[in-house]
N, C-alpha and C positions, 0 to 999 in steps of 0.2 A: 789325707784319708781315702782309701781305696774305695773304687765304686762298686756297687752291688753286683757288677758285672763279673769283676775281678773275684770278688768273693765266692760268686757262684761257680766259676769255673778254676779255682785255684788248685784243686786238686789234680787237674788235667795239665798244668801248665809244663811239667817236666816233659811229657810226651809231646806235646805242642813243641817245645824247644828242638827234641830230637827230631821230629818230622820237618822243622824248619832247617835244621842242620843237613838234613840227608836231602832234602827235595826242594830247596828254594823257599824264598818268602812267601809265596803263593800256596804252597803245599798241594798244587793241583797237578797240572801237565807234568812237570819235572819229576814229581815223585810217583807218578803213575796213577794217582787218584785224589779224591778230594781231601780237604782240610779233615784231620781226626779228632781235633780238639781245638776248643778256643782259648786263647790265652788273655793276658793283659793287653789292652788296647795300645796300638802304636802312636796315639796322640792325633791323627789326621786321618780324614776319608774326604776323598773326591768322588762326585757322583755327576755323571751325565744325565739330564732329566728334561723331560717336557716343561715348558713353562707352567708354573703354578704347582708342581708336583713336590717340590720339597720348600715348605714354608717355614720361615722362623720369625713372623710376627712383624716383617718389615713394611709390608703391604697392609696388612689389618692385624693389629695386636691379638685379635680373638683367634689367629689362624697359626699356630707355632707348635709344629711337632720336631724342632730341631734343637732349641734351646734346652729343654729338659734332658734329651738325649746326650748333648754335649756335657752338661753337669754331672750325668750320671757315669758317664763313661770315660770322659776326658778325649774323647774323638771329637776334634774340631771339624766340621763339616764346610766342604767349598763345594759349589754348584757350577756345573757349566751347562747352560740352556742350549737345547738343541731344537730347531724348528720343524724338522722332518725325521723321518727314519733313516733316509739315506745319510743324513748329517750324523746322526747317532753311529753308523756303521763307520763312517769316515773317522769319527773322532776315536772310536776304540780300536780300529785299525792304526791309527797315529800313536796310541797308547800315552799312559801317563794318567790313567783314570783306574779307580777302583771298582766302581760299579756303574751299570746304566739301566734305566727304566726303560727297557726295549719292547716295542710293539710287535705282533706276530710277523710283520713283514720285515722286520729286522732280525729277530730272534735267530730263526734258522739260519740266516745267512751268517751269525756271530758264531753259532754254533758249527756249522759245516766249514767255517773258515779258521776254526781253532783260536778265536779270539777270546773266548770265555771258557770258564772252567766248570767241571761237575761240581754241584752243590750237595754237601752232605746234610741231607734234611733232619737227620737224628741230632744234630747241633741247633736246629731251629725248632724249640719247644712248642711253638704256636703253629706249626704247619697243619697239624691235624684239624686246626679249626677253619681251615679254608674250605670254601664251597667246594663240594666234591667234583663238580664239573669242571673246576679248573685245576685240581691236584696234580694230575696227570696230563695235562692238555699236551698236544703234540708241537705246540709253539715254544715249549721249552722241556719238553722230555722226549728223548731218543733213545731207543733201543733199552728203554726201562732206566735210563740214567736222567736224573734232574739237573737242567742247566740254569734253572731260575727259580724265583720265587715270585708267585703271583703278587701283584701289587694293585691293580687297578683295572676296570673294565668300562667301557661305554659304547654308544652307538653313534654313527654318523647321520645324524637326524636331519629332516627336511626343516628348515628355518623359514619362516614366512611372514611378510608385514600384513597384519590382520586388517588395516586400513586398505589395502590394495586388493584383499581378497574377499572383503566385506564380510558378510556372515557364512561365507564359504570356508571349509577346510578341503585344501588341497589333498586328494587321496592317491596321488600318482607322481612318481619323479619325472613324468612327461613335462612338468612345468619348466624344468632346468633343460632338458634335453630337445624338446621340439619348439620350434616357433609357434606362438599362439597368442591370441588376444586374452588378457588376464580380465577378471571380474570389474575392474576399474575402466576397462573399456581401452586400454592401452596396450601396445605389444610387449611381450617380455624381452624383446631384443634390447640389449645395453643395462638389463636389470637384473641379471642372474649372475652368480657367481659358480666357481668350481675350485676344488682343492688342487694345488699345484704339485702334489706328490704322483710319482707314476701308479702308486697303487690305486689311485681313482680310476684306473681302468676297470677294475673290478666292479665299482658303481654302475659303469656304462653297461657292462656285461650283465649284471643283476636286473637292470631295467629291461635289457634285450631277451633276458629269459622269459620275461612276460610278454613283452611287445612284439617279439619275434619267435614264437615256439618252433618255427621250422629250423631254427639254427641249432636247437637240441642242447642248449646249455644248461648242464645241471649244477655246475660248480664254477663260480665266477673266478676262481684262482686256477684253474685248469682248464684252459682254453686251446681248442685246436686252432689251426691256422685260418680257418674259415671263421670261426667265432671270434677270434682275436682280430682280425682283419674288420670284421663287422662293428668291434666295439671301437677300433680306432676310427673308423670311418664317421660314427656317431659323434665321437668326440671332435672330430673336424667340422662337423655339422655345428655342435654346441659352440665352437670357438666364435662363431659369427653372432651369437648372442651374448657373450660374455662381458661383464663390468670389470671384473677383476679375477685372476687367479690367485686364492688366497692360501696363505699358510700362518699368518699372525693373527691370533684371534681377536687381540684389540683393534686392530685395523679394519678387520670384518666387522665388527661391531660399529665403528665409526662409519663405515660404509652404508650399513643398515639405517643408521641414524640420520647420516646427513648428506648421502650420496645418492639416494633413490633406490638402493637396491631393495628388489621384492621378494627374491628367494635364492636359497642356496643351499647346498649340502653343508651342515656344520656340526657342531658339538653342543651337547646340552649346557656346557660352561657358558657360552655364548648367549644361547637362547634364553636361559635362566635368568642370567644377570641382567640382559636387556628387559626381560619382562617384568622381572621383580622391581626394576628401576623405573618401572612406568611406560616404557617404549610399547607401540603397538606391535607386539611382536609374539609368536606362538610357535610351537614345533609339534612335528607329527612324524611316525614311522609309517611311510605309504604301504600301499596294498602289496607292493613287489617285495616289501622287508627292506632291509638296511645292512650296508656293511659295519663293522665295530672294530674296536681295538680292544685287545686283552693284553696288558702290559705286565712284564716280569721284570724284577730286579735280578740282574745277572752280574757275575763276578769275573772281572779280566782276568785272563790266563795268567798275567805277570803283576797282578794286583800288589801294590808295595805294602798295603794295610789290611791284610785279610782278617785279621782279628776284629778292628773295627767294623769292617764290612759285614762280619756274621752277627755282630751286635746289632748293627743298622737292620739288617734282613727281619732279625727277632723283632725289632721295635717297630718296624714298618708294620707288622700284622698286630700290633695293638688295637683293641678294638677303639679305645678313643681316637687314635691316629686314624684309622681307616673310616670312623664317622666323620671326624673333621674334614679329611680329604674329600671324601663325598660330598659334604656341605659346600667345600670351597669350589672343587673342580666340577661339581654336578655329574658325578659318575656313580658306578656301583660298588660298594665295598666289597673284596674279595671274601670276606668273612660276614656271612649275612648276619650274624648277632649284633654286628655295629650297627644296623639299621634301627635298633631300638636303643631309646633312652639318651640319644645325643641331643643336647640342647641346639646345637648349630644345625644339625641336620632338620630336626623337626619330625614328627610322626609320619609324615608322608614323603619325606624326603626320598627315601630310595624307590618308592613307587614314581615320583615325578621324574626321577632320573632315569628311569626305564627298566627298573627291575623286573616288571612283568612281561618284558620283550626279549628276554633272553634267547628264546627258541626262534624269534624272527632274525636274529643277528647272523650274517656270514662273517665270521671273524677273520681279520687280516692274517694272512700268512704268506711267505715268499713263494711266487709262483716258480716252478721248476718244469723241465722236460717230462717228468714223470707225471702221468695223468692221474696216478692214484688206482688205475684199474687194468694194470699190466702194460698199458701203451707207453710208449716213452717219445712221444710226439706233440707234447703240448708246448706252448711258447713260453720259454724261459723267461725270468725277471729281466735279464740286461736288455731284452727286446722292448720290453714294456716301458723301461728308461728311455731307449733312444727315440723309440716311437711318440712317446708322451712328449718329450722335449720338442720332438718335430712339430707335434701338433700346437703346442704354446707358441712355438715359434712361426706359426703359419704355414709350415710346410707339409 
């Protein structure tokens, strides 16, 4: 029995076959433009994704947005989990994958590097339901061309141990950057963590924007040499306080539960799971604001399964999928109507996940030498990488 997707697009199959014959399986770079129609699925789909982004009920049977998709389309989904944006870029450069759920600090690199192809949003009927603030966002849209479909967004919150802070709510990122005595009477030294990705330099810059206004930082992703050097020096100072540089969410949760960690930048995913599980944990967006990730599903330039990929991109915007993902990962749906009527998410789920903090967030993007104001003297990402590796290594 043919899937509903095949029935929906059957009138366009012939054109699709012609496009494939003329322009390669992906219908993208080789044919000079994006896929023009969606045909029958190829039977498989491979996705590079953040942990927890593509669930099939194996962890919790309540969270499964893969099984139904496979049954309806015949596209069998395989997932390669990546822990950092740099790992995602490396995997896409290596090839062999169809899709990636890329954050803004990876997506522009993939676009400029020619590793992803333009998306024909007319083949994604639900695209118009996406939050208007995300539909043409610069981390997936270049020169009016779309290279990704928004999938999820969230903030890098300050997670803290409420027993350590007593009745106080920390209101500044200074608790993870400056040595101090915490409300429990003990130093924060050895009790804080930091994200181990180079994009964390932006968190230091965001803090310095308020802490050292004489630096003149306006954009934490467009840093002059002086501003960048100040951020790196702050991170070197922070290293003396660090318990662990983290990228594995579950290891970080264990550290807060069993290793005495008091505060760290984190994701709502960790903070909410710990709090709902009864741990003395809470989260806050401090007065300086926060960085955040807005992730897009992007199609590899040489994708072997473009039809299944387009089917998945449409499926990913289903309100039930978006609501379930928000409940599982504690993020914000890219279509806001998904916040309503989802049993797993609950009435206050989106607000609890940071819906009302959108304007406080500085969304991840890849730093380049282009400062965005006509100057071409900002510090590019490759220097963020080398300098942050040096910081972590104690150099």
